[in-house]
C-alpha positions as CSV (number, residue, x, y, z in Angstrom):
1,M,54.7,68.0,180.4
2,F,52.4,67.9,182.9
3,T,50.9,66.9,186.7
4,G,48.0,65.3,186.1
5,I,46.4,67.9,188.7
6,V,43.1,69.1,186.7
7,A,42.9,73.0,187.0
8,A,39.7,72.8,185.4
9,I,36.3,70.9,183.8
10,G,35.9,72.3,180.3
11,K,33.3,71.4,177.9
12,I,33.6,70.3,174.2
13,D,31.0,72.6,172.4
14,T,31.5,71.3,168.9
15,V,32.8,68.7,166.6
16,Q,34.1,69.6,163.3
17,A,35.2,66.7,160.8
18,L,38.3,67.8,159.7
19,E,38.9,67.4,155.1
20,G,40.4,64.0,154.7
21,G,37.1,61.4,154.3
22,L,37.0,58.6,157.2
23,D,41.4,58.9,158.0
24,A,40.6,62.9,158.8
25,G,40.6,63.6,162.4
26,V,38.0,66.5,164.3
27,R,38.5,70.1,165.1
28,L,36.9,70.6,168.8
29,S,35.7,74.1,170.0
30,I,36.3,73.8,174.1
31,N,34.7,75.9,176.5
32,A,37.5,76.5,179.0
33,G,35.5,76.9,182.1
34,G,37.9,78.0,184.6
35,L,40.8,77.8,182.5
36,P,42.5,80.8,182.8
37,L,43.7,81.4,178.9
38,A,45.7,84.8,179.0
39,D,49.3,83.3,179.4
40,V,48.2,80.5,176.5
41,A,49.6,81.0,172.9
42,L,49.1,79.3,169.6
43,G,51.0,76.2,169.8
44,D,51.0,75.5,173.3
45,S,49.7,72.5,175.0
46,I,46.7,71.5,176.9
47,A,45.9,68.1,178.1
48,I,42.3,67.1,177.5
49,N,40.8,64.5,179.5
50,G,45.0,63.1,179.6
51,A,45.7,63.9,175.8
52,C,48.1,66.3,175.0
53,M,46.8,68.7,171.8
54,T,48.1,72.0,170.5
55,V,45.9,75.0,170.7
56,V,45.7,76.1,167.1
57,A,43.0,79.2,168.0
58,K,41.6,81.1,171.0
59,S,39.7,83.6,172.5
60,D,39.5,84.5,176.0
61,T,37.0,81.9,177.0
62,S,38.0,79.1,174.7
63,F,40.3,77.4,172.7
64,V,40.0,75.4,169.4
65,V,42.2,71.9,168.6
66,D,42.6,69.5,165.8
67,V,42.8,66.1,167.1
68,S,44.2,63.3,164.5
69,R,42.7,60.5,163.6
70,E,45.0,58.1,165.0
71,S,44.6,60.1,168.5
72,L,40.6,59.1,168.4
73,N,41.5,55.5,168.1
74,C,43.7,55.5,171.0
75,T,41.3,57.7,173.1
76,V,38.4,58.5,174.6
77,G,35.7,61.5,175.0
78,L,37.3,63.3,172.1
79,D,35.2,63.0,169.6
80,T,31.8,64.2,171.4
81,T,30.5,67.6,173.1
82,T,30.7,66.1,177.0
83,E,32.8,67.9,179.8
84,V,36.7,67.5,179.9
85,N,39.5,67.5,182.2
86,L,41.9,70.1,181.5
87,E,45.2,71.3,182.3
88,K,48.0,73.3,181.0
89,A,51.2,72.5,180.2
90,L,53.9,72.6,183.7
91,T,56.0,75.5,183.9
92,M,59.5,74.8,185.6
93,A,58.1,77.3,188.1
94,E,55.1,75.1,189.3
95,R,55.0,72.8,192.2
96,L,54.6,69.0,191.0
97,G,51.7,68.2,192.6
98,G,50.8,64.9,191.3
99,H,53.5,63.1,189.0
100,L,55.5,63.4,185.8
101,V,52.8,63.0,182.9
102,S,53.2,63.0,179.3
103,G,49.9,63.5,178.0
104,H,50.3,60.3,175.7
105,V,47.3,57.9,176.5
106,D,48.7,54.5,176.8
107,G,45.5,52.6,176.3
108,L,42.2,52.7,177.3
109,G,40.8,51.2,180.6
110,V,37.1,50.1,181.5
111,V,35.4,51.0,184.6
112,R,34.1,47.9,186.5
113,K,33.0,49.2,189.9
114,F,32.4,52.8,190.7
115,E,30.6,53.0,194.7
116,A,30.5,55.5,197.2
117,V,32.8,54.1,200.1
118,G,32.1,56.5,203.5
119,E,33.0,59.8,202.2
120,S,35.4,58.5,199.4
121,W,34.8,56.5,196.2
122,E,36.1,53.3,195.5
123,L,37.0,53.2,191.7
124,V,37.9,49.8,190.0
125,I,39.5,49.9,186.6
126,E,40.2,46.8,184.2
127,A,43.9,47.4,182.2
128,Q,44.7,45.8,179.1
129,Q,47.3,43.3,179.2
130,D,49.9,45.3,177.8
131,L,49.4,48.2,180.6
132,A,49.3,45.5,183.5
133,K,52.8,45.1,184.2
134,Y,53.1,48.9,185.1
135,L,50.9,48.9,187.3
136,A,51.7,48.6,191.3
137,F,50.6,48.9,194.6
138,K,50.7,52.5,195.2
139,G,52.3,53.4,192.2
140,S,51.0,56.4,190.0
141,V,48.5,56.0,187.2
142,V,46.3,58.7,185.2
143,V,43.1,58.4,184.5
144,N,41.6,61.2,182.0
145,G,44.0,63.4,182.7
146,V,44.0,62.8,186.9
147,S,47.2,61.7,188.7
148,L,45.9,59.2,190.9
149,T,47.6,56.4,193.2
150,V,47.0,52.8,192.9
151,N,45.7,51.3,196.1
152,R,45.8,47.3,194.9
153,V,46.2,45.3,192.0
154,E,44.5,41.9,190.9
155,D,46.0,40.1,188.0
156,L,43.3,38.6,185.8
157,G,45.1,35.4,185.0
158,A,48.7,33.8,185.7
159,G,51.3,36.5,184.8
160,A,48.4,39.3,184.1
161,V,47.5,37.5,180.9
162,N,44.6,39.0,180.5
163,G,45.2,41.9,181.8
164,C,44.5,43.3,185.6
165,R,42.1,45.1,187.8
166,F,43.3,48.5,189.8
167,S,41.2,49.7,192.6
168,I,41.7,54.1,193.2
169,N,40.4,55.8,196.1
170,L,39.0,59.0,195.5
171,I,38.5,61.9,197.7
172,P,35.7,64.5,197.6
173,H,37.6,66.8,196.5
174,T,38.7,65.3,193.4
175,I,35.1,63.9,192.7
176,A,34.3,67.9,192.9
177,M,37.0,68.9,190.9
178,T,37.1,66.5,187.8
179,T,34.3,64.6,185.5
180,L,35.7,61.6,187.0
181,K,32.1,61.8,189.2
182,H,30.2,61.3,185.6
183,L,32.2,57.8,185.2
184,T,29.7,54.4,185.1
185,V,30.4,50.7,184.9
186,G,31.2,49.5,181.6
187,A,33.0,53.3,180.5
188,K,36.2,53.3,178.8
189,V,38.5,55.7,179.8
190,N,42.1,57.3,178.9
191,L,44.9,55.9,180.5
192,E,48.6,56.8,181.3
193,I,51.4,54.6,182.8
194,D,53.8,55.9,185.1
195,L,57.5,57.5,183.2
196,I,59.2,55.7,185.6
197,A,57.8,52.5,185.1
198,R,57.9,52.6,181.5
199,Y,62.0,53.2,181.7
200,V,62.2,50.5,184.5
201,E,60.8,48.0,182.0
202,R,62.6,48.8,179.2
203,M,66.1,48.6,181.2
204,L,64.6,45.3,182.4
205,S,63.5,43.7,178.8
206,L,67.1,45.1,177.5
207,D,69.1,43.3,180.2
208,Q,67.1,40.1,179.5
209,A,67.6,40.3,175.7
210,V,71.7,40.9,176.3
211,A,72.0,38.3,178.7
212,K,70.3,35.6,176.2
213,V,72.4,36.2,173.5
214,A,75.4,36.1,176.0
215,A,74.0,32.6,177.0
């Protein structure tokens, strides 16, 4: 589990294809930047741009992860040398500064607006139809590993049949401490919806299914 509070900006230094042809994933060597690795052991989890990955090798300043083809198909930013948001897995002794995050990317969003508004920035992202129902005013969402609060939701079509667009306010600290500063209109981002919203949807859909059978 994670909190969505980015601990450091790292950089993917190398991307090496794993053996197995087109279905194979890649091995990433990541410079940890300011992320301390002294307490990280082989097999530990680190979120990279919001995607939970397992450490398979490490040094004092870098670590290595293997990313499966399935993970590559479901995420963005894990197959090229670029800066990435990093967070070590949550321990029970830490404060939950963001919200409960699993590190499992639910889908991709597309940046539709990224503009300065006063001292802050407005980020508008378009989410696909199957994620739209989980996004709500003042609810939580993870964008590239960053826990953020939704300020506005606009459904695209009746009942969000074409997905939705949601707006987020980014304060200067968030811009400075994460890679979100590099976003541009049209860029894809990793999205993880709130765990609580996921369970609420499951309970409601199950109740509706039971009611339909009973009728």
